[in-house]
N, C-alpha and C positions, 0 to 999 in steps of 0.2 A: 648463608641460609639456603636450605634445600626446599623449603615449603613454597608452594606456588599460591599466589593470590589471583583468583580467577576474576575476570571482568564482571561476569554476572552468572553465577551458578544457578541451575534450575532449583526452584523451591516447589516441592511436591506436596499435595494435600493428603495423600494416602488413599484417595478415591479413584485415582486414574486406572488402576488395575481392574476395578469393578466394571467401569465403563468398557474397557477393552474386552473383558470376558463376555459382557452382554452382547457386544457387536459380533464376536466370534460365535457365540451360541445361537444367535438369531440369524447368522449368515449375512450380515450387512458388513462386508469387508472392503468394498470399493467406494467409488465416488457417488453412490446413491445410498440413502439411508436416513432414518429419522433424526439421528444426532446432528446431521449437517444443518438442517433447519433450526433445530433447537440451539445449536451453537451460534448461528447467525443471529437469531432472535435475542440470545443472551448478550451478545456484543452490542446489538442495537439498543436494548434496554439500558445497558450500562452507560452508553454514550449519551443517552437521554436527549436526543435531538431528532429533528425531522429528516432522518436519513435512511438509506437502505444499505445492507451489508451483504457482500458476497464472500464466502470463505473459499480460499484458494490454497495451493500447495506451497506458496512462498510469498514473501513481500516483493521479491523481484518480479514474480509473475504478475502481481498486482500493478506494479509500475508499468510493465510492458503493456498490459491491457488498458491501463489508463491512457498511455500515449496513443494507442490505436484508437480509443474512443474519442480522443481529442483531435484525431485526424493527422497525426504526425506521420510523415512519409520520408522516403529517401531524399537526401539533400536539404531537408528542413533543419532548422537550428533550434536547440532547446537549451535554455539557461540552467546551469547546475552550480551548486556551491562547491568550492574547491576542497573544503575540509569535510569529508564524509567517507563512508565505505563505498567501495567500487560498485556494489549492487544498486546504488542510487542512480548510477550513470550507465551501466552496461546495457540496459534495455533501449536506451537511445541508439546505441550502436547496432543492436539487433535489427533495427528498422532502417539502417543505413543513413540515419540522421547524424547531425554533428553537435556534440556538447560544447557549449560556450561557458567556460568556467569563470565564476565570479568569486572573489576572495571573501573571507569571513571577517567579522568584526569582533572586538575583544570582549564585549559585554556578554554575549550569548554563545560565542564561537560559531555562530551561524551566518548565513549570507548577509552581507552588508547592504543596507538599503541604498546608500549613496552610490556605491559601486555598481549595484544592480541597475539603477537608473542610468548611470553613465554607459553601461554595457548595452542597454536597450537603445539608447540614443545613437550609439556608435553603429550598431547593427542596422538600425533603420536608415541611417545616413548612407549605408552601403547597399541598401535595397534588400536587406535580409532581416525582416522583422521576425523575432523569435516566435515559434509556434506554441511554446509552453515554457513554464518555469517550474523546476523541481526544487522545492524548498524543504529543508530537513530540520527537524527538531533533534539535533544531535545530543546523544546521552540523555534524552528526555527533557532537555532545556528548550522551551519554545523559542522559535525565532521571533524577530520583532514583527509580530503579526500585523498590527495596524499599519505600520509604515510599508511593509512589503505588499500587503494586499491593496493599499491605496495606489501604489505605483502600478501594480498589475491592472487594476481597474482603469486607471488613467490611460494606459496604452492598450487596453483590451486584450490582455494576454492571460490565458487561464493558468491556474496554479494547481500542480499536483503536490499535495501536502504529504510529505514523507514522515509519517508518525511511527515508523518502525520501532523506535526506541522510546516512544512517548505515550503509550497506553496508560491513562491515569493522570497525565500532566494536564493542567488547565491554564487558561489565559482569560482573565476577567470572568471567571466562573464557567467558561465554556470549555469542554474537553477537546484536547488536541486530536486531530484527525477529522474534525467536522467543519473546519474553516475553509478548506480548499474547494475548488470546483470538483476535484476528486481527491479523496484521502486514501492512504494505505497504512496497513499495520503489518508487523511481522511477528510470528510465533515461533521463531527459531529457538534453539536450546538456550541461547544467552539473552533472550528478551524478557520483558516484564512478566508475561506468562508464556508458556510453551506448549505446543502440540507435537513436539519433537521436530517436525518441519511443517511450516504452514504460514499463512498470511491472510489478509483480507483487503478487499477494496470497498471503500465507503463512497457512496454516490447519493444523488439528490432525488432520484425518481425510480419507481418500479420499472419503467420502460428501460432505463439504462441498466438496471440490475439484470433484467431479462436478456439484454444484449450481451452483457459481460458473461453471464452463465452460458449462453449459446457459444460464444467464442472459446470459453474455458473447457467446453466439453466437445471439442473437435468440430464445432459449427455444423452439426448434422442437420440437414433440412428436414422439414416436417413431411416425410415421405414414408411409404411402407417398406422401403429398402434403403440401403446405405447410399445416401446422396449428399454431396457436399458442394455448395456453390461458391464458397470462399474458404480461405485458409483458417483452420481452427487449431486449437492448442489443447494439450492434456494438462490443464492447470487446476482442475477442481480438487479440493481437499477430499480425503477419504472419510468414511463414517467412523473408522477406528480413531483417526487423529482428532476428529471433531469431538469424540467422547472424551479424549484426554483434555481437550479445551474446555469442556463442560465442567470437569473437575477443577481445572486451573482457574477458571473465571471466579471461583470462590476464594481464591488466595487474597 
C-alpha cells in the first residue's frame, strides 16, 4: 500500500480564504486586529463556562505561559504524564525546571491516579513538592478528571489541563479545557480545528487574562516609549490566523 492514513487531516469550511482576504484588505496582518477578540469570544462561548480565553501562536506557548503564571521557576519540579507529545513537557525545560514523569493507565491512556499520588508522596518525602501537574487528554480522551483533581486538591498542587487534542470532548457534561487551574488548547494543522498554527490559554479571571496578554506581547510597560521591566514573549496569535479560526469554529 502506498496511500497514507493521516492522523488528523485539516477539515476546511471554505470560508477561511474570505477571512484572510478581509484581514489583508483592512491591513490587520499582525498580532492586533478585530478578529483576535472575535475568535477568543467564539471559543469562550463554545466552552460555555465562566472562563477567559487568550489566543496565542501555539499550544506550547500556552503551556509555557501557564507555568510562568503558576510561579514555576528553575529547579522546581512539574509532574507530567509519560505518554504524550513532547510539547507537553518542553516548556518545563524552558524554565529550567524538572519534569517528573508518571506512567499512564490502560483505561484512558492518560496519567494514572494511583501512580500520580505515589509520585507526589515520593517527591514530598524528599523535600521537593511538585509545583504543578500537567495532565493531558491524549487523542481527545479525557483523563480520569475526578480522581486526578481530587488528588491535586488534597496536596494543593495546581493542574495545567492540556486539552490540545480535546476541543469538544466532555466529561459529565462539562467541556475539557475548563477543569484545570489553567487549560490549554492547540490549533495546529492536525488538531480538532486549525488556525494553521495557534493555541489558546484558558483561565478563570480577567486579571489573569490581562497578565497573560502582557507576557505574550513582549511585556511592554505602560510607558510612552519602549520600556520592559520583565521578560516578555512573542506569543500572541495574528489577526490573519484568528480569521481562519473564526471559519474553523463553525466546523
